[in-house]
PDB file of N, CA, C and O in Angstrom:
ATOM      1  N   GLN A   1      -4.544  10.903  35.722  1.00  0.00           N
ATOM      2  CA  GLN A   1      -5.993  10.813  35.790  1.00  0.00           C
ATOM      3  C   GLN A   1      -6.800  11.685  36.884  1.00  0.00           C
ATOM      4  O   GLN A   1      -7.894  11.478  37.407  1.00  0.00           O
ATOM      5  N   SER A   2      -5.666  12.963  37.077  1.00  0.00           N
ATOM      6  CA  SER A   2      -6.584  13.642  38.106  1.00  0.00           C
ATOM      7  C   SER A   2      -7.216  15.282  37.163  1.00  0.00           C
ATOM      8  O   SER A   2      -7.820  16.216  37.691  1.00  0.00           O
ATOM      9  N   GLY A   3      -6.837  15.160  35.782  1.00  0.00           N
ATOM     10  CA  GLY A   3      -7.145  15.808  34.785  1.00  0.00           C
ATOM     11  C   GLY A   3      -8.826  15.330  34.004  1.00  0.00           C
ATOM     12  O   GLY A   3      -9.624  15.838  33.216  1.00  0.00           O
ATOM     13  N   ILE A   4      -8.745  14.520  34.516  1.00  0.00           N
ATOM     14  CA  ILE A   4     -10.058  13.858  33.654  1.00  0.00           C
ATOM     15  C   ILE A   4     -11.843  15.037  33.860  1.00  0.00           C
ATOM     16  O   ILE A   4     -12.852  15.168  33.168  1.00  0.00           O
ATOM     17  N   HIS A   5     -11.320  15.679  35.291  1.00  0.00           N
ATOM     18  CA  HIS A   5     -12.201  16.536  35.761  1.00  0.00           C
ATOM     19  C   HIS A   5     -11.834  17.743  34.959  1.00  0.00           C
ATOM     20  O   HIS A   5     -12.298  18.883  34.989  1.00  0.00           O
ATOM     21  N   ASP A   6     -11.178  17.374  34.456  1.00  0.00           N
ATOM     22  CA  ASP A   6     -10.849  18.795  33.319  1.00  0.00           C
ATOM     23  C   ASP A   6     -12.222  18.892  32.501  1.00  0.00           C
ATOM     24  O   ASP A   6     -13.119  19.734  32.546  1.00  0.00           O
ATOM     25  N   ILE A   7     -12.087  17.892  31.845  1.00  0.00           N
ATOM     26  CA  ILE A   7     -12.927  17.677  30.707  1.00  0.00           C
ATOM     27  C   ILE A   7     -14.092  18.098  30.639  1.00  0.00           C
ATOM     28  O   ILE A   7     -14.743  18.110  31.683  1.00  0.00           O
ATOM     29  N   SER A   8     -14.644  18.522  29.522  1.00  0.00           N
ATOM     30  CA  SER A   8     -15.709  19.453  29.499  1.00  0.00           C
ATOM     31  C   SER A   8     -16.787  18.598  29.313  1.00  0.00           C
ATOM     32  O   SER A   8     -16.785  17.564  28.645  1.00  0.00           O
ATOM     33  N   HIS A   9     -17.854  19.157  30.039  1.00  0.00           N
ATOM     34  CA  HIS A   9     -19.400  18.152  28.828  1.00  0.00           C
ATOM     35  C   HIS A   9     -19.474  18.015  27.608  1.00  0.00           C
ATOM     36  O   HIS A   9     -19.911  17.006  27.054  1.00  0.00           O
ATOM     37  N   LYS A  10     -18.956  19.251  26.917  1.00  0.00           N
ATOM     38  CA  LYS A  10     -19.699  19.067  25.433  1.00  0.00           C
ATOM     39  C   LYS A  10     -18.076  17.860  24.653  1.00  0.00           C
ATOM     40  O   LYS A  10     -18.057  17.239  23.591  1.00  0.00           O
ATOM     41  N   SER A  11     -17.035  17.966  25.680  1.00  0.00           N
ATOM     42  CA  SER A  11     -16.013  16.838  25.092  1.00  0.00           C
ATOM     43  C   SER A  11     -16.880  15.313  25.841  1.00  0.00           C
ATOM     44  O   SER A  11     -17.288  14.479  25.033  1.00  0.00           O
ATOM     45  N   TRP A  12     -17.066  15.095  27.099  1.00  0.00           N
ATOM     46  CA  TRP A  12     -17.609  14.357  26.853  1.00  0.00           C
ATOM     47  C   TRP A  12     -18.840  13.263  26.112  1.00  0.00           C
ATOM     48  O   TRP A  12     -19.009  12.074  25.841  1.00  0.00           O
ATOM     49  N   LEU A  13     -19.517  14.585  26.016  1.00  0.00           N
ATOM     50  CA  LEU A  13     -20.446  13.796  24.881  1.00  0.00           C
ATOM     51  C   LEU A  13     -19.927  13.295  23.251  1.00  0.00           C
ATOM     52  O   LEU A  13     -20.188  12.317  22.551  1.00  0.00           O
ATOM     53  N   PHE A  14     -19.206  14.313  23.106  1.00  0.00           N
ATOM     54  CA  PHE A  14     -18.566  13.942  21.477  1.00  0.00           C
ATOM     55  C   PHE A  14     -17.391  12.245  21.396  1.00  0.00           C
ATOM     56  O   PHE A  14     -17.089  11.440  20.515  1.00  0.00           O
ATOM     57  N   LEU A  15     -17.018  12.462  23.128  1.00  0.00           N
ATOM     58  CA  LEU A  15     -16.190  10.976  23.217  1.00  0.00           C
ATOM     59  C   LEU A  15     -17.261  10.099  23.148  1.00  0.00           C
ATOM     60  O   LEU A  15     -17.330   9.374  22.156  1.00  0.00           O
ATOM     61  N   ILE A  16     -18.226  10.016  24.130  1.00  0.00           N
ATOM     62  CA  ILE A  16     -19.370   8.813  24.112  1.00  0.00           C
ATOM     63  C   ILE A  16     -19.785   8.609  22.507  1.00  0.00           C
ATOM     64  O   ILE A  16     -19.407   7.604  21.905  1.00  0.00           O
ATOM     65  N   LEU A  17     -20.597   9.648  21.855  1.00  0.00           N
ATOM     66  CA  LEU A  17     -20.987   9.669  20.784  1.00  0.00           C
ATOM     67  C   LEU A  17     -20.231   8.850  19.770  1.00  0.00           C
ATOM     68  O   LEU A  17     -20.909   8.102  19.065  1.00  0.00           O
ATOM     69  N   SER A  18     -18.806   8.884  19.578  1.00  0.00           N
ATOM     70  CA  SER A  18     -17.456   8.546  19.071  1.00  0.00           C
ATOM     71  C   SER A  18     -17.715   7.190  19.311  1.00  0.00           C
ATOM     72  O   SER A  18     -18.145   6.387  18.483  1.00  0.00           O
ATOM     73  N   GLY A  19     -17.352   6.908  20.819  1.00  0.00           N
ATOM     74  CA  GLY A  19     -17.436   5.226  21.106  1.00  0.00           C
ATOM     75  C   GLY A  19     -18.672   4.880  20.340  1.00  0.00           C
ATOM     76  O   GLY A  19     -18.620   4.004  19.477  1.00  0.00           O
ATOM     77  N   LEU A  20     -19.589   5.408  20.561  1.00  0.00           N
ATOM     78  CA  LEU A  20     -20.835   4.907  20.204  1.00  0.00           C
ATOM     79  C   LEU A  20     -20.785   4.288  18.425  1.00  0.00           C
ATOM     80  O   LEU A  20     -20.936   3.186  17.897  1.00  0.00           O
ATOM     81  N   ALA A  21     -20.433   5.943  17.848  1.00  0.00           N
ATOM     82  CA  ALA A  21     -20.602   5.172  16.318  1.00  0.00           C
ATOM     83  C   ALA A  21     -19.584   4.146  15.734  1.00  0.00           C
ATOM     84  O   ALA A  21     -19.788   3.445  14.743  1.00  0.00           O
ATOM     85  N   THR A  22     -18.124   4.169  16.728  1.00  0.00           N
ATOM     86  CA  THR A  22     -17.088   3.118  16.212  1.00  0.00           C
ATOM     87  C   THR A  22     -18.105   1.664  16.557  1.00  0.00           C
ATOM     88  O   THR A  22     -18.306   0.849  15.656  1.00  0.00           O
ATOM     89  N   GLY A  23     -18.634   1.492  17.807  1.00  0.00           N
ATOM     90  CA  GLY A  23     -18.663   0.455  17.712  1.00  0.00           C
ATOM     91  C   GLY A  23     -19.841  -0.267  16.696  1.00  0.00           C
ATOM     92  O   GLY A  23     -19.770  -1.326  16.073  1.00  0.00           O
ATOM     93  N   PHE A  24     -21.352   1.096  16.810  1.00  0.00           N
ATOM     94  CA  PHE A  24     -22.181   1.035  15.288  1.00  0.00           C
ATOM     95  C   PHE A  24     -21.373   0.239  14.310  1.00  0.00           C
ATOM     96  O   PHE A  24     -21.722  -0.907  14.024  1.00  0.00           O
ATOM     97  N   SER A  25     -20.035   0.937  13.649  1.00  0.00           N
ATOM     98  CA  SER A  25     -19.593   1.000  12.535  1.00  0.00           C
ATOM     99  C   SER A  25     -18.713  -0.688  12.554  1.00  0.00           C
ATOM    100  O   SER A  25     -18.416  -1.051  11.416  1.00  0.00           O
ATOM    101  N   TRP A  26     -18.435  -1.358  13.316  1.00  0.00           N
ATOM    102  CA  TRP A  26     -17.580  -2.843  13.633  1.00  0.00           C
ATOM    103  C   TRP A  26     -18.925  -3.638  13.559  1.00  0.00           C
ATOM    104  O   TRP A  26     -18.729  -4.693  12.957  1.00  0.00           O
ATOM    105  N   LEU A  27     -20.434  -3.475  14.028  1.00  0.00           N
ATOM    106  CA  LEU A  27     -20.745  -4.091  14.063  1.00  0.00           C
ATOM    107  C   LEU A  27     -21.366  -4.352  12.420  1.00  0.00           C
ATOM    108  O   LEU A  27     -21.541  -5.387  11.777  1.00  0.00           O
ATOM    109  N   CYS A  28     -21.616  -2.773  12.069  1.00  0.00           N
ATOM    110  CA  CYS A  28     -21.650  -3.201  10.592  1.00  0.00           C
ATOM    111  C   CYS A  28     -20.841  -3.718   9.677  1.00  0.00           C
ATOM    112  O   CYS A  28     -20.964  -4.557   8.784  1.00  0.00           O
ATOM    113  N   TYR A  29     -20.199  -3.212   9.981  1.00  0.00           N
ATOM    114  CA  TYR A  29     -18.551  -4.125   9.222  1.00  0.00           C
ATOM    115  C   TYR A  29     -18.673  -5.699   9.506  1.00  0.00           C
ATOM    116  O   TYR A  29     -18.862  -6.331   8.467  1.00  0.00           O
ATOM    117  N   TYR A  30     -18.631  -6.222  10.283  1.00  0.00           N
ATOM    118  CA  TYR A  30     -18.834  -7.633  10.762  1.00  0.00           C
ATOM    119  C   TYR A  30     -20.309  -8.161  10.323  1.00  0.00           C
ATOM    120  O   TYR A  30     -20.481  -9.306   9.907  1.00  0.00           O
ATOM    121  N   ALA A  31     -21.098  -7.441  10.425  1.00  0.00           N
ATOM    122  CA  ALA A  31     -22.217  -8.129   9.247  1.00  0.00           C
ATOM    123  C   ALA A  31     -22.114  -7.980   7.595  1.00  0.00           C
ATOM    124  O   ALA A  31     -22.880  -8.469   6.764  1.00  0.00           O
ATOM    125  N   ALA A  32     -21.202  -7.342   7.419  1.00  0.00           N
ATOM    126  CA  ALA A  32     -20.913  -7.109   5.666  1.00  0.00           C
ATOM    127  C   ALA A  32     -19.813  -8.225   5.480  1.00  0.00           C
ATOM    128  O   ALA A  32     -19.391  -8.517   4.362  1.00  0.00           O
ATOM    129  N   ILE A  33     -19.527  -8.620   6.234  1.00  0.00           N
ATOM    130  CA  ILE A  33     -18.477  -9.607   6.162  1.00  0.00           C
ATOM    131  C   ILE A  33     -19.449 -11.385   6.260  1.00  0.00           C
ATOM    132  O   ILE A  33     -19.482 -12.473   5.686  1.00  0.00           O
ATOM    133  N   LYS A  34     -19.944 -10.811   7.145  1.00  0.00           N
ATOM    134  CA  LYS A  34     -20.908 -12.207   7.231  1.00  0.00           C
ATOM    135  C   LYS A  34     -22.014 -12.806   5.850  1.00  0.00           C
ATOM    136  O   LYS A  34     -22.418 -13.892   5.434  1.00  0.00           O
ATOM    137  N   ASN A  35     -22.180 -11.203   5.467  1.00  0.00           N
ATOM    138  CA  ASN A  35     -23.420 -11.595   4.126  1.00  0.00           C
ATOM    139  C   ASN A  35     -22.760 -11.099   2.665  1.00  0.00           C
ATOM    140  O   ASN A  35     -23.413 -11.136   1.622  1.00  0.00           O
ATOM    141  N   GLY A  36     -21.118 -10.543   2.751  1.00  0.00           N
ATOM    142  CA  GLY A  36     -20.566 -10.235   1.415  1.00  0.00           C
ATOM    143  C   GLY A  36     -19.165 -11.334   1.613  1.00  0.00           C
ATOM    144  O   GLY A  36     -18.584 -12.210   2.253  1.00  0.00           O
ATOM    145  N   GLU A  37     -19.238 -10.372   0.401  1.00  0.00           N
ATOM    146  CA  GLU A  37     -16.943 -11.640   0.078  1.00  0.00           C
ATOM    147  C   GLU A  37     -16.454 -10.372   0.866  1.00  0.00           C
ATOM    148  O   GLU A  37     -16.788  -9.187   0.874  1.00  0.00           O
ATOM    149  N   VAL A  38     -15.676 -11.002   1.413  1.00  0.00           N
ATOM    150  CA  VAL A  38     -14.487 -10.466   2.479  1.00  0.00           C
ATOM    151  C   VAL A  38     -13.800  -9.244   1.675  1.00  0.00           C
ATOM    152  O   VAL A  38     -14.023  -8.103   2.080  1.00  0.00           O
ATOM    153  N   SER A  39     -13.088  -9.417   0.707  1.00  0.00           N
ATOM    154  CA  SER A  39     -12.241  -8.668  -0.109  1.00  0.00           C
ATOM    155  C   SER A  39     -12.739  -7.396  -0.665  1.00  0.00           C
ATOM    156  O   SER A  39     -12.147  -6.320  -0.587  1.00  0.00           O
ATOM    157  N   LYS A  40     -13.868  -7.607  -1.228  1.00  0.00           N
ATOM    158  CA  LYS A  40     -15.100  -6.117  -1.078  1.00  0.00           C
ATOM    159  C   LYS A  40     -15.138  -5.469  -0.108  1.00  0.00           C
ATOM    160  O   LYS A  40     -14.641  -4.352  -0.246  1.00  0.00           O
ATOM    161  N   VAL A  41     -15.694  -5.794   1.256  1.00  0.00           N
ATOM    162  CA  VAL A  41     -16.219  -5.167   2.229  1.00  0.00           C
ATOM    163  C   VAL A  41     -14.668  -4.926   2.688  1.00  0.00           C
ATOM    164  O   VAL A  41     -14.627  -3.696   2.725  1.00  0.00           O
ATOM    165  N   THR A  42     -14.084  -5.136   2.854  1.00  0.00           N
ATOM    166  CA  THR A  42     -12.548  -5.078   2.996  1.00  0.00           C
ATOM    167  C   THR A  42     -12.079  -3.563   1.800  1.00  0.00           C
ATOM    168  O   THR A  42     -11.622  -2.426   1.915  1.00  0.00           O
ATOM    169  N   ALA A  43     -12.399  -4.188   1.065  1.00  0.00           N
ATOM    170  CA  ALA A  43     -11.885  -2.680  -0.011  1.00  0.00           C
ATOM    171  C   ALA A  43     -13.116  -1.713   0.069  1.00  0.00           C
ATOM    172  O   ALA A  43     -12.771  -0.681  -0.506  1.00  0.00           O
ATOM    173  N   ILE A  44     -13.969  -1.633   0.377  1.00  0.00           N
ATOM    174  CA  ILE A  44     -15.204  -0.556   0.780  1.00  0.00           C
ATOM    175  C   ILE A  44     -14.406   0.288   2.030  1.00  0.00           C
ATOM    176  O   ILE A  44     -14.153   1.491   1.966  1.00  0.00           O
ATOM    177  N   ASP A  45     -14.102  -0.499   3.052  1.00  0.00           N
ATOM    178  CA  ASP A  45     -14.108  -0.048   4.172  1.00  0.00           C
ATOM    179  C   ASP A  45     -12.855   1.153   3.838  1.00  0.00           C
ATOM    180  O   ASP A  45     -13.002   2.363   4.010  1.00  0.00           O
ATOM    181  N   LYS A  46     -11.725   0.542   3.371  1.00  0.00           N
ATOM    182  CA  LYS A  46     -10.877   1.413   3.274  1.00  0.00           C
ATOM    183  C   LYS A  46     -10.468   2.442   2.375  1.00  0.00           C
ATOM    184  O   LYS A  46      -9.437   2.909   1.892  1.00  0.00           O
ATOM    185  N   THR A  47     -12.221   2.667   2.341  1.00  0.00           N
ATOM    186  CA  THR A  47     -12.370   3.838   1.663  1.00  0.00           C
ATOM    187  C   THR A  47     -12.529   5.021   2.214  1.00  0.00           C
ATOM    188  O   THR A  47     -12.586   6.064   1.562  1.00  0.00           O
ATOM    189  N   SER A  48     -12.610   4.943   3.447  1.00  0.00           N
ATOM    190  CA  SER A  48     -13.402   5.771   4.754  1.00  0.00           C
ATOM    191  C   SER A  48     -11.587   6.127   5.209  1.00  0.00           C
ATOM    192  O   SER A  48     -11.327   6.344   6.393  1.00  0.00           O
ATOM    193  N   VAL A  49     -10.667   6.145   4.340  1.00  0.00           N
ATOM    194  CA  VAL A  49      -9.150   6.987   4.640  1.00  0.00           C
ATOM    195  C   VAL A  49      -9.627   8.076   3.378  1.00  0.00           C
ATOM    196  O   VAL A  49      -9.587   9.246   3.760  1.00  0.00           O
ATOM    197  N   LEU A  50      -9.890   7.969   2.527  1.00  0.00           N
ATOM    198  CA  LEU A  50     -10.501   8.715   1.509  1.00  0.00           C
ATOM    199  C   LEU A  50     -11.494   9.822   1.591  1.00  0.00           C
ATOM    200  O   LEU A  50     -11.430  10.927   1.053  1.00  0.00           O
ATOM    201  N   ILE A  51     -12.599   9.241   2.504  1.00  0.00           N
ATOM    202  CA  ILE A  51     -13.477  10.070   2.788  1.00  0.00           C
ATOM    203  C   ILE A  51     -12.938  10.998   3.948  1.00  0.00           C
ATOM    204  O   ILE A  51     -13.016  12.226   3.977  1.00  0.00           O
ATOM    205  N   THR A  52     -12.401  10.206   4.854  1.00  0.00           N
ATOM    206  CA  THR A  52     -11.582  11.752   5.898  1.00  0.00           C
ATOM    207  C   THR A  52     -10.789  12.213   5.127  1.00  0.00           C
ATOM    208  O   THR A  52     -10.655  13.429   5.260  1.00  0.00           O
ATOM    209  N   PHE A  53     -10.030  11.638   4.156  1.00  0.00           N
ATOM    210  CA  PHE A  53      -8.614  13.268   3.651  1.00  0.00           C
ATOM    211  C   PHE A  53      -9.982  13.885   3.205  1.00  0.00           C
ATOM    212  O   PHE A  53     -10.664  13.961   4.227  1.00  0.00           O
ATOM    213  N   ILE A  54     -10.769  14.417   2.000  1.00  0.00           N
ATOM    214  CA  ILE A  54     -11.759  14.523   1.387  1.00  0.00           C
ATOM    215  C   ILE A  54     -12.222  15.940   2.351  1.00  0.00           C
ATOM    216  O   ILE A  54     -12.088  17.143   2.126  1.00  0.00           O
ATOM    217  N   LEU A  55     -13.016  14.935   3.892  1.00  0.00           N
ATOM    218  CA  LEU A  55     -13.490  15.666   4.654  1.00  0.00           C
ATOM    219  C   LEU A  55     -12.727  16.981   5.208  1.00  0.00           C
ATOM    220  O   LEU A  55     -13.088  18.153   5.311  1.00  0.00           O
ATOM    221  N   ALA A  56     -11.386  16.231   5.561  1.00  0.00           N
ATOM    222  CA  ALA A  56     -10.526  17.341   6.249  1.00  0.00           C
ATOM    223  C   ALA A  56     -10.035  18.524   5.511  1.00  0.00           C
ATOM    224  O   ALA A  56      -9.609  19.523   6.090  1.00  0.00           O
ATOM    225  N   PHE A  57     -10.107  18.389   4.110  1.00  0.00           N
ATOM    226  CA  PHE A  57      -9.518  18.767   3.287  1.00  0.00           C
ATOM    227  C   PHE A  57     -10.757  20.420   2.812  1.00  0.00           C
ATOM    228  O   PHE A  57     -10.598  21.637   2.716  1.00  0.00           O
ATOM    229  N   ILE A  58     -11.715  19.596   2.677  1.00  0.00           N
ATOM    230  CA  ILE A  58     -13.860  20.508   2.345  1.00  0.00           C
ATOM    231  C   ILE A  58     -13.608  21.811   4.032  1.00  0.00           C
ATOM    232  O   ILE A  58     -13.230  22.976   4.156  1.00  0.00           O
ATOM    233  N   PHE A  59     -14.128  20.606   5.091  1.00  0.00           N
ATOM    234  CA  PHE A  59     -14.154  21.233   6.111  1.00  0.00           C
ATOM    235  C   PHE A  59     -13.130  21.638   7.594  1.00  0.00           C
ATOM    236  O   PHE A  59     -13.558  22.248   8.573  1.00  0.00           O
ATOM    237  N   LEU A  60     -11.632  21.084   7.413  1.00  0.00           N
ATOM    238  CA  LEU A  60     -10.971  21.470   8.391  1.00  0.00           C
ATOM    239  C   LEU A  60      -9.738  22.719   7.473  1.00  0.00           C
ATOM    240  O   LEU A  60      -8.800  23.440   7.809  1.00  0.00           O
ATOM    241  N   GLY A  61     -10.506  22.362   6.144  1.00  0.00           N
ATOM    242  CA  GLY A  61      -8.961  23.615   5.336  1.00  0.00           C
ATOM    243  C   GLY A  61      -7.557  23.049   5.510  1.00  0.00           C
ATOM    244  O   GLY A  61      -6.724  23.916   5.245  1.00  0.00           O
ATOM    245  N   GLU A  62      -6.993  21.841   5.879  1.00  0.00           N
ATOM    246  CA  GLU A  62      -6.292  21.201   5.933  1.00  0.00           C
ATOM    247  C   GLU A  62      -5.436  21.455   4.653  1.00  0.00           C
ATOM    248  O   GLU A  62      -5.971  22.013   3.696  1.00  0.00           O
ATOM    249  N   GLU A  63      -4.084  21.056   4.592  1.00  0.00           N
ATOM    250  CA  GLU A  63      -2.758  21.232   3.067  1.00  0.00           C
ATOM    251  C   GLU A  63      -2.688  20.027   3.144  1.00  0.00           C
ATOM    252  O   GLU A  63      -2.657  19.351   4.173  1.00  0.00           O
ATOM    253  N   PHE A  64      -2.655  19.637   1.930  1.00  0.00           N
ATOM    254  CA  PHE A  64      -1.532  17.775   1.978  1.00  0.00           C
ATOM    255  C   PHE A  64      -0.228  18.054   0.899  1.00  0.00           C
ATOM    256  O   PHE A  64      -0.176  18.930   0.036  1.00  0.00           O
ATOM    257  N   SER A  65       0.498  17.329   1.132  1.00  0.00           N
ATOM    258  CA  SER A  65       1.489  17.147   0.762  1.00  0.00           C
ATOM    259  C   SER A  65       1.178  16.301  -0.386  1.00  0.00           C
ATOM    260  O   SER A  65       0.244  15.514  -0.538  1.00  0.00           O
ATOM    261  N   LYS A  66       2.381  16.691  -1.364  1.00  0.00           N
ATOM    262  CA  LYS A  66       2.332  15.509  -2.246  1.00  0.00           C
ATOM    263  C   LYS A  66       2.419  13.637  -2.136  1.00  0.00           C
ATOM    264  O   LYS A  66       1.898  12.629  -2.614  1.00  0.00           O
ATOM    265  N   LYS A  67       3.381  14.035  -1.232  1.00  0.00           N
ATOM    266  CA  LYS A  67       3.463  12.143  -0.828  1.00  0.00           C
ATOM    267  C   LYS A  67       1.820  12.039  -0.141  1.00  0.00           C
ATOM    268  O   LYS A  67       1.174  11.112  -0.631  1.00  0.00           O
ATOM    269  N   SER A  68       0.947  13.015   1.108  1.00  0.00           N
ATOM    270  CA  SER A  68      -0.130  12.476   1.043  1.00  0.00           C
ATOM    271  C   SER A  68      -1.238  12.265  -0.493  1.00  0.00           C
ATOM    272  O   SER A  68      -1.905  11.283  -0.822  1.00  0.00           O
ATOM    273  N   ILE A  69      -1.089  13.482  -1.115  1.00  0.00           N
ATOM    274  CA  ILE A  69      -2.084  12.860  -1.947  1.00  0.00           C
ATOM    275  C   ILE A  69      -2.060  12.046  -3.332  1.00  0.00           C
ATOM    276  O   ILE A  69      -2.847  11.911  -4.268  1.00  0.00           O
ATOM    277  N   ILE A  70      -0.742  11.554  -3.002  1.00  0.00           N
ATOM    278  CA  ILE A  70      -0.067  10.066  -4.210  1.00  0.00           C
ATOM    279  C   ILE A  70      -0.410   9.446  -3.200  1.00  0.00           C
ATOM    280  O   ILE A  70      -1.611   9.697  -3.299  1.00  0.00           O
ATOM    281  N   GLY A  71      -0.317   8.637  -2.008  1.00  0.00           N
ATOM    282  CA  GLY A  71      -1.099   8.146  -1.519  1.00  0.00           C
ATOM    283  C   GLY A  71      -2.146   7.827  -0.862  1.00  0.00           C
ATOM    284  O   GLY A  71      -2.330   6.872  -0.107  1.00  0.00           O
ATOM    285  N   ALA A  72      -3.072   8.958  -1.284  1.00  0.00           N
ATOM    286  CA  ALA A  72      -4.554   8.999  -1.183  1.00  0.00           C
ATOM    287  C   ALA A  72      -5.258   7.757  -2.733  1.00  0.00           C
ATOM    288  O   ALA A  72      -6.047   6.838  -2.953  1.00  0.00           O
ATOM    289  N   ILE A  73      -4.102   8.771  -3.482  1.00  0.00           N
ATOM    290  CA  ILE A  73      -4.598   8.190  -5.406  1.00  0.00           C
ATOM    291  C   ILE A  73      -4.178   6.846  -5.204  1.00  0.00           C
ATOM    292  O   ILE A  73      -4.684   6.056  -6.000  1.00  0.00           O
ATOM    293  N   LEU A  74      -3.392   6.357  -4.361  1.00  0.00           N
ATOM    294  CA  LEU A  74      -2.654   4.517  -4.398  1.00  0.00           C
ATOM    295  C   LEU A  74      -4.213   4.204  -4.046  1.00  0.00           C
ATOM    296  O   LEU A  74      -5.053   3.869  -4.881  1.00  0.00           O
ATOM    297  N   ILE A  75      -4.454   4.385  -2.581  1.00  0.00           N
ATOM    298  CA  ILE A  75      -5.398   4.060  -2.014  1.00  0.00           C
ATOM    299  C   ILE A  75      -6.633   3.647  -2.401  1.00  0.00           C
ATOM    300  O   ILE A  75      -7.137   2.528  -2.296  1.00  0.00           O
ATOM    301  N   GLY A  76      -7.195   4.916  -2.982  1.00  0.00           N
ATOM    302  CA  GLY A  76      -8.834   4.709  -4.460  1.00  0.00           C
ATOM    303  C   GLY A  76      -8.244   3.507  -5.508  1.00  0.00           C
ATOM    304  O   GLY A  76      -8.731   2.379  -5.591  1.00  0.00           O
ATOM    305  N   ILE A  77      -7.365   3.888  -6.098  1.00  0.00           N
ATOM    306  CA  ILE A  77      -7.255   2.732  -7.121  1.00  0.00           C
ATOM    307  C   ILE A  77      -6.770   1.367  -6.223  1.00  0.00           C
ATOM    308  O   ILE A  77      -7.390   0.317  -6.395  1.00  0.00           O
ATOM    309  N   GLY A  78      -6.087   1.402  -5.642  1.00  0.00           N
ATOM    310  CA  GLY A  78      -6.200  -0.660  -4.988  1.00  0.00           C
ATOM    311  C   GLY A  78      -7.901  -0.667  -4.162  1.00  0.00           C
ATOM    312  O   GLY A  78      -8.187  -1.672  -3.511  1.00  0.00           O
ATOM    313  N   SER A  79      -8.861   0.410  -4.249  1.00  0.00           N
ATOM    314  CA  SER A  79      -9.322   0.098  -3.430  1.00  0.00           C
ATOM    315  C   SER A  79     -10.482  -0.529  -5.128  1.00  0.00           C
ATOM    316  O   SER A  79     -10.942  -1.667  -5.222  1.00  0.00           O
ATOM    317  N   LEU A  80     -10.620   0.282  -5.907  1.00  0.00           N
ATOM    318  CA  LEU A  80     -11.210  -0.218  -6.458  1.00  0.00           C
ATOM    319  C   LEU A  80     -10.568  -1.266  -7.450  1.00  0.00           C
ATOM    320  O   LEU A  80     -11.231  -1.594  -8.434  1.00  0.00           O
ATOM    321  N   VAL A  81      -9.639  -1.671  -7.301  1.00  0.00           N
ATOM    322  CA  VAL A  81      -9.218  -2.701  -8.262  1.00  0.00           C
ATOM    323  C   VAL A  81      -9.228  -4.021  -7.478  1.00  0.00           C
ATOM    324  O   VAL A  81      -8.625  -4.989  -7.943  1.00  0.00           O
ATOM    325  N   MET A  82      -9.882  -4.106  -6.312  1.00  0.00           N
ATOM    326  CA  MET A  82     -10.037  -5.181  -4.943  1.00  0.00           C
ATOM    327  C   MET A  82     -11.834  -5.599  -5.629  1.00  0.00           C
ATOM    328  O   MET A  82     -12.476  -6.638  -5.785  1.00  0.00           O
ATOM    329  N   VAL A  83     -12.106  -3.938  -5.907  1.00  0.00           N
ATOM    330  CA  VAL A  83     -13.772  -4.096  -5.752  1.00  0.00           C
ATOM    331  C   VAL A  83     -13.856  -4.905  -7.264  1.00  0.00           C
ATOM    332  O   VAL A  83     -14.568  -5.889  -7.466  1.00  0.00           O
ATOM    333  N   ILE A  84     -13.309  -4.509  -7.883  1.00  0.00           N
ATOM    334  CA  ILE A  84     -13.998  -4.763  -9.142  1.00  0.00           C
ATOM    335  C   ILE A  84     -13.414  -6.550  -9.803  1.00  0.00           C
ATOM    336  O   ILE A  84     -13.861  -6.993 -10.861  1.00  0.00           O
TER     337      ILE A  84
END
């Protein structure tokens, strides 16, 4: 716990914003479940993995293995099948 004082103000800002965004996303998720079909809401929610995958490639320049690419494709197909 002594290292907590070493965290920069910028890092604190991003930690707080991340927490607020996470809380807001959960509120939206539960509101969507309340108003829609759970199977469709959950399938759409799982596409966030694909969005993260794509953004990591575009903005962070990450390289992915064949296994992770196949996994991402299967998640996309599975989400599509659940929504249809």
